[in-house]
Structure formats: structure tokens, C-alpha cells
C-alpha positions as CSV (number, residue, x, y, z in Angstrom):
1,M,101.5,105.1,142.6
2,N,98.7,104.7,143.9
3,K,96.5,101.9,142.5
4,A,93.4,103.8,140.8
5,R,96.2,105.8,138.6
6,R,97.5,102.4,138.2
7,K,94.2,101.4,137.0
8,Q,93.9,104.5,134.6
9,I,97.3,104.0,132.9
10,A,96.2,100.4,132.3
11,D,92.8,101.3,130.8
12,V,95.0,103.9,128.4
13,I,97.3,101.3,127.6
14,S,94.4,98.9,126.7
15,A,93.0,102.3,124.4
16,L,96.4,102.2,123.0
17,E,96.5,98.8,122.3
18,D,93.1,98.6,120.5
19,L,94.6,101.5,118.3
20,R,97.7,99.9,117.6
21,E,96.0,96.9,116.1
22,K,93.5,99.0,113.9
23,V,96.5,101.2,112.5
24,E,98.4,97.7,112.2
25,E,95.5,96.4,110.0
26,I,95.4,99.7,107.7
27,H,99.1,99.6,107.0
28,D,99.1,95.9,106.3
29,E,96.5,96.3,103.8
30,E,98.3,99.7,102.5
31,E,101.4,97.5,102.0
32,D,99.7,95.0,100.4
33,A,98.3,97.2,98.0
34,F,101.3,98.8,97.3
35,E,103.4,95.7,97.0
36,G,101.0,94.7,94.3
37,L,101.4,97.5,92.3
38,P,102.7,96.9,89.0
39,E,106.6,97.7,88.2
40,S,104.8,100.6,85.8
41,F,103.7,102.6,88.5
42,E,107.1,103.2,90.3
43,G,107.9,106.8,89.9
44,T,104.3,108.1,89.9
45,E,102.5,110.3,92.2
46,R,100.3,107.3,93.3
47,Y,103.3,105.4,93.8
48,D,105.1,107.9,96.0
49,A,101.6,108.7,97.6
50,M,101.2,105.1,98.9
51,E,104.8,104.4,99.8
52,E,104.7,107.5,102.0
53,A,101.3,106.2,103.5
54,V,103.3,103.1,104.3
55,D,106.0,104.9,105.9
56,N,103.8,106.7,107.9
57,L,101.9,104.2,109.1
58,D,105.2,102.7,110.1
59,D,106.0,105.5,112.1
60,A,102.4,105.8,114.1
61,L,103.0,102.0,114.9
62,S,106.3,102.9,116.4
63,S,105.1,105.7,118.1
64,L,101.8,104.0,119.6
65,E,104.4,101.2,120.9
66,D,106.8,103.6,122.7
67,A,103.4,105.0,124.2
68,I,102.7,101.9,125.5
69,D,106.4,100.8,126.7
70,S,106.5,104.2,128.5
71,L,103.2,103.6,130.3
72,E,104.1,100.3,131.3
73,C,107.2,101.4,132.7
74,A,105.3,104.4,134.3
75,K,102.8,102.1,136.1
76,E,105.6,99.9,137.7
């Protein structure tokens, strides 16, 4: 791989790392809110939606990390 394509990949990695940080912030805020729900909310629609949102954000973070790792390997 030539230097120009490595630079392009490095730029994409940087952008993905910025996105990962933003998603991680959202995840942490949502997880804090979810964990702060009173026990009386368990089993409610709101509880389930918040739990699903946290799970989906976990999946998104994992996917972003996988993409970054793959791009790091590709530029070597």
C-alpha cells in the first residue's frame, strides 16, 4: 500500500475514533440514566427501551472498534 492510501486510511481511522468517543459518551449517559431508574420501572416499556438502547450502543461501539482494528491492520 502506498503512502497516500495509508494517509487516507489514517484519516478514516481518526474520524471513526472521534465517532467512537461521541457514541461512548452517549452510551455512558444512557447507561447512567438506565441504572438510575427505580426498581419500580422494571418490566415497563420505558425500562425495556432504555435497556435495548444501551445494548444497541454497546453493539455500535464494538462495531466501530472492529472497523478501526481492521483499518489499522490494512494500513500495515
